[in-house]
C-alpha positions, 0 to 999 in steps of 0.5 A: 611351963611356958613356950615362946616363938618370938625368943623370949620377949612373949610366952604363951602357957603348954600342957603337961602330960602325966608324969611317968617316971616318979617326981623328979622324972622328965614330963612332956607337954605341948603346945598349939602353934599354927605358925606361919611362913617365917623365922622363929626363935623357940623354946620352952621354960619350966617355973618352980613352985616357989615362981622361980622361972629359968632365965633367958640368958644365963649369968655368967660364972667361972666355971661354966656350972648352973646352965639352966638358961632357957634352951633356944633353937631357931627354926624357918617354916616354909610356904605349902 
């Protein structure tokens, strides 16, 4: 599990919480982040046991299936 704060240019590892719903259930995660005021493009990606990570950009496919890309969220951090 990795997190980006700059739209996918750099990634930092996240810590996975203990599983609570079985082998294939969603898992919570956490990462320390102390942002300065500014704009950020946050995203998170998982990597499977064989080393395949979710892509930042989704390859095109006719039916629009396999939406497995990194979902990004734009945030603005204001000064105190």
